[in-house]
N, C-alpha and C positions, 0 to 999 in steps of 0.2 A: 472565532467567536468570542466576545468578551463574556465575563461573568454576568453582566446585566443583561446582555443580549440573551444568553441561555435562560436566565431567570424570567424574562418576559416571555420567550417562547414557551415555556413551560406552563406560565400562568394562563396562556390562551389555548394550549393544545388539548385535544381528546385523546385521553390516554386509555388504551385497552387494559384488559386484566392481564393478558400474556402477550409476550413480544418476541417474535423470532429476530434476534439480532444478526446472526451469521449462522454458518453451517454448525458450529459447536456449542453456541450459547442460546439459550432462551431464558428471557427475563420474565420470572413471575412476579405477581403483585406489582405491576409497573408503577402505580400511583405511589405506593409506599416507598419503592426504590428511588424515583424522581425526588420525593420528599426529603428522604434520607440523605441523598447525594447533594440536593441543593443546601441543605443544613450543613454539611460538611464542608461544602465549598466556601460557604459565607463565613463560617467559624474559623477556617484555616485557608486564607488566600493561596497558599503554597501548594495545597492538597490537589495535585495533578490527577490522582486516581478519580476522584469525584467528577472533575471537569471532564476527563477521558470518557467515563461511563455515560455522563449525560450526552455527550456529543455521539457516542455509539446509540444512544436510544434515540436521539432525534434523528440521526442517518437512517435508522430502521424505520422510523414512523414515515419519513419521507420516502424512502426506496425499500419496501419490504422485501425480506429475503424469500425466495422462492425456489431455491435449489434442493438438491437432495440431502438428506441427514447422514450423519457418520453411521456406516452400517454396524450394527450390533454383532458381536462375535458369538 
């Protein structure tokens, strides 16, 4: 997915407050995280971390994680 496609996707997406990305990661303040990562991606086109995080959030929105959490010790 290109930078422009990611930007368009998140302009129209309905974002929850909290999103479970995978077994180990829960993204809090999703709207702020998306905004921050979009800004980082626009300001530095080589910033692969921001693009990767946005892709993870997009995947979690489309296919919510519903498996077990990491057990607490």
